[in-house]
N, C-alpha and C positions, 0 to 999 in steps of 0.2 A: 272523184270519190275520196280523195285524201282529206277533203273538207267536211266529211260527214260528222255531224255533231249529235244527232238524235237517231236512235234505233227503236222503232215501235214493233212490238210483237203481238200477234194474235195469241190466244191462250189454248183453247181446245184443239188438239190435233197438231199443234205447233210445238208448244212447250210441255203440254200436259196430256196424258192419256186418261181421259175421264169417260171413255166409251163404256166400260163395264158399269159404271154408276148410272149413266144415262139410260142404257138398255134396261137395267134393273128397275129404275124409277118409271120408265116408259111402260114396261109390261105390267108392273104393279098397278099403275093407273088404269090401264086397259082392263085388267082383271076386276078392279074395284067397280068399274063402270059397266061391267058385263060384256066387254068386247074380247074377241080372241087375241092371243098374243101375236106379236110379229117377230120375224127372225132378226138376228143381230145385224145382218147386212142391210136390210131394209131400213132399220132404225138409224144405223150409222150414216147411211146415204142421205138421211133427212136432217142430220145435225148441221148446225152452223148459222141458222137463221134466227136463233132465239127460241126459248121453250114454247112460246105460244105458237109460233110457226112450225115447230117440231110436231106438236100434237094436232094442229088444225086439220091436216089432210086425212086423218084417221077417224074422224068422228063428225057428227052433226054439230052445227053451230051452237045449238041449245045446250050441248054437253060440255062445251069448251071451258067455260068458267069453272065449273065443278072439277073438271079434269086438271086444270092448272093448280087449283088448291091442293088436290090430292098429290099431284106430281111434285110440287114444291115442298110440301110437308115431308114426303118420303126422301126427296133429293138432298135435303139438309144433312141427313145421316148417311145416305148412300155415297155422297162425295167423300166423306171422311173414311169410309170403309173400303171404297173400291176405286180410288184414283191414285195415279202415280205420275211422277215427272219422267220424261224421256231420258235415256242415258246421256250423261255429260252436260245436262242443262245447267246445273248449278256452277260447274266449272266454267262453262261458256259465259254465263252472266257475270260471274266474278271477274273474269278476264276482261270483258268488255267494259265493265264499270271501272276497273283499275286503269284502263287506258283512257278514261275520261269521257266516254260516251254517256249521254243521258239515255236512260232506258225507260220505256213506258209500255203499257198494255192497252190494246184496243180490241174489245170483245163484244160480240152480239149477245153473249150470255148476260143475264141480269146482274147488276152490280153486287147484290147480296151474295150470290153464288160464286161470282168471280173472286170476291174477297175471301170467301170461305176456302176456296181452292188455293189461292195465293198464300194465305196465312198458314193453312194446314200443311202445305208442302214445303214451307220454309223459304218462299221466294220473295216475301215482302221487302226484305232488306236490299234487294237489287234494283227495285223499281222506284222511280221518283213520282210516278203518276199512273193511275189506272182509270180508263174511261170506257163506259159500256153503253150499249144502244139505248137503254132506258133513261139515259141522261142527255140524249141529243134528240133532235127532231126525227132523224132518219138513221136506221142502222145500215151496216154494210149490205150491199155493195155501194150505197151512197157514200161519198167521201166525208160526210159530216164529222165522224169520230176522228179521222186522221187530221183533218183541218183544225179541229178544236185543240188537239194535242200540240200541233205545231204552233198554234197561236199562244198557248200557255207557255211554251218554252221560247217563244220569239225566234223560231227557227224556220228558214225557208224550205220549200220542197226539195230544192237541189242539195240541201245539207241533211236530208233525211232518208233513211231506208226503212221500209216496212217489210216484215217477215210474217208470212201466213201460210196456210195449207190448202186453201180452197180457191175455186174460180172467183168467188165473190171477193176474196182478198185481193186477187190480181186486178179485178175491175175497180175496187175501191181505191187501190194504189194508183192506178192509171188516172182515174178521175181527180185524184188529189195531186196529180203530177209528181208522184213520188216513185222512185225506183223500188220495185217490189220483187222480193225473193220468195219463191214458193217451195215449201218442203213437202215431199210426197208421203207424209205420214198421217194424213187426215182423211176427210170425207170425199174429196174429189180424186178421180183417177188421173194418172199422168197424161193420158190422152186428152181429157177434158182441160187440164191445166195448159197443155201445149196450145190448144185452140185459142185461149185468151191471151197468149203471148206476154207472160210476165217478163221482167228484166232478166231473171235467172231462175232456174229450177235446180234444187239440190235434193239428194236422196234422204238425208237426215239432218237434224239441226246441228249435230256435231261437225258438219262440213262447213258451217258458216264462217269460222275464223279463217280457214284456208281460202275461201272465196274473197273475203275482205282483203286479205294480203295480196291476192292476185290483182284486185281492182284498185288498190291504193297506189 
């Protein structure tokens, strides 16, 4: 672990709490299309696979394209209004960057909205690269995103850590042969995370530095 050079982070549920914005945009879209609203927990549990997959289970295929247009239009402003970073995130990223780690983002959220979040919340200066599912052939849990980021930095899996919040993050990390740390602040329950056996599980992102010290 002392040779770690690159730390890749998921965005939603890991560094950023955008659930209020997602829930707002989701139910706004359902209302516009004449569907009943869904409760916050149902929506939260569907997050993590990209916005198209978020909406798809709740409507007919013929309505999906219109729903995406409505959702994305609303979401541009909802993100600015209703998103926040988790406590200690900026201090954590500043500390990791000062120690010489390369930092990157790997998200299933479309690039446009990931960048809105990162810039609006003042996180851009910490990251050397952001790669999202709309820029690779397969999103997570496929390892495409993680492998592409490692190629960019010319870093081997053994020199990389991936930090996410969902079972799909744990699976993507395993398939990329990267040690994956899962934080329990996202869409997957602790029981679901335990079943997919990530390298480590932490309760909150602020616990990451302590874990890195123990492992180094």
